[in-house]
C-alpha positions as CSV (number, residue, x, y, z in Angstrom):
1,X,47.7,-100.7,-64.3
2,X,50.6,-103.0,-63.2
3,X,51.6,-103.6,-59.6
4,X,55.1,-103.0,-58.5
5,X,57.4,-105.5,-56.7
6,X,60.5,-104.3,-55.0
7,X,63.6,-106.5,-54.9
8,X,66.0,-106.4,-51.9
9,X,68.7,-104.8,-54.2
10,X,66.3,-102.0,-55.2
11,X,65.4,-101.3,-51.6
12,X,69.0,-101.3,-50.4
13,X,70.1,-98.8,-53.1
14,X,67.0,-96.6,-52.5
15,X,67.7,-96.3,-48.8
16,X,71.2,-94.8,-49.6
17,X,69.8,-92.1,-51.9
18,X,69.3,-88.4,-50.8
19,X,65.8,-87.3,-50.1
20,X,65.8,-85.3,-53.3
21,X,66.7,-88.3,-55.3
22,X,64.2,-90.5,-53.5
23,X,61.5,-87.9,-54.6
24,X,62.6,-88.2,-58.2
25,X,62.6,-92.0,-58.0
26,X,59.2,-92.0,-56.4
27,X,57.8,-89.8,-59.2
28,X,59.3,-92.1,-61.9
29,X,57.8,-95.1,-60.1
30,X,54.4,-93.4,-60.0
31,X,54.6,-92.9,-63.8
32,X,55.9,-96.4,-64.3
33,X,53.0,-97.8,-62.4
34,X,50.5,-95.8,-64.4
35,X,52.0,-96.5,-67.8
36,X,55.4,-98.2,-68.4
37,X,55.5,-96.5,-71.9
38,X,55.0,-93.0,-70.5
39,X,57.1,-90.8,-72.9
40,X,59.0,-89.0,-70.1
41,X,60.4,-92.3,-68.8
42,X,62.0,-93.1,-72.1
43,X,61.6,-96.8,-71.3
44,X,63.5,-99.2,-73.5
45,X,65.1,-102.6,-73.3
46,X,68.7,-102.8,-72.0
47,X,71.0,-104.0,-74.7
48,X,72.5,-107.5,-74.3
49,X,69.9,-108.6,-71.7
50,X,66.8,-110.7,-72.0
51,X,63.7,-108.9,-70.7
52,X,65.3,-106.2,-68.7
53,X,64.1,-102.6,-69.3
54,X,65.4,-99.3,-68.1
55,X,63.4,-96.1,-67.4
56,X,64.7,-92.6,-66.8
57,X,64.5,-91.0,-63.4
58,X,66.5,-88.0,-64.8
59,X,69.2,-87.5,-67.3
60,X,71.8,-89.4,-65.3
61,X,69.8,-91.9,-63.2
62,X,67.8,-94.9,-64.2
63,X,65.5,-97.6,-62.8
64,X,65.9,-101.1,-64.3
65,X,63.0,-103.5,-64.1
66,X,61.5,-106.6,-65.7
67,X,58.1,-108.1,-66.0
68,X,57.5,-110.6,-63.1
69,X,55.8,-113.9,-63.7
70,X,52.6,-112.1,-64.8
71,X,52.4,-109.3,-67.2
72,X,50.7,-107.2,-64.6
73,X,53.6,-107.0,-62.1
74,X,56.8,-104.9,-62.6
75,X,59.8,-106.3,-60.7
76,X,62.2,-103.4,-59.9
77,X,65.8,-104.5,-60.2
78,X,67.9,-101.5,-59.3
79,X,68.1,-97.7,-59.3
80,X,71.4,-96.2,-60.2
81,X,73.4,-94.1,-62.6
82,X,73.5,-94.8,-66.3
83,X,77.1,-95.9,-66.2
84,X,76.4,-98.7,-63.7
85,X,73.6,-100.1,-65.8
86,X,76.1,-100.7,-68.6
87,X,78.0,-103.0,-66.2
88,X,75.1,-104.9,-64.4
89,X,71.4,-104.1,-65.1
C-alpha cells in the first residue's frame, strides 16, 4: 500500500473546498492509498505530461498525482475540476 505525500498546492486547494467536497476527496484518497488502480477512480495518465496521473473524485472533480522518488509514495499535485487539469495538471 503506497503512502501519500501532500504538496502545498494540494493542501491550499483542499482548504478552500466545501465540507462535502472534502469528504469526497478524502474518500478518493482512501481508495487511492489502497489501490491506485481501483476501478471507481478511473486513474489514467494525463495526456501531454510525463508521469502525471489523474483520478476521479466525482464526475467533475479530479485529483492529480505522480509517483514520488520511490514507487511506494504518491505525491498529490492538485485537486480541481476537470477543465483546470487540461490547463495545468
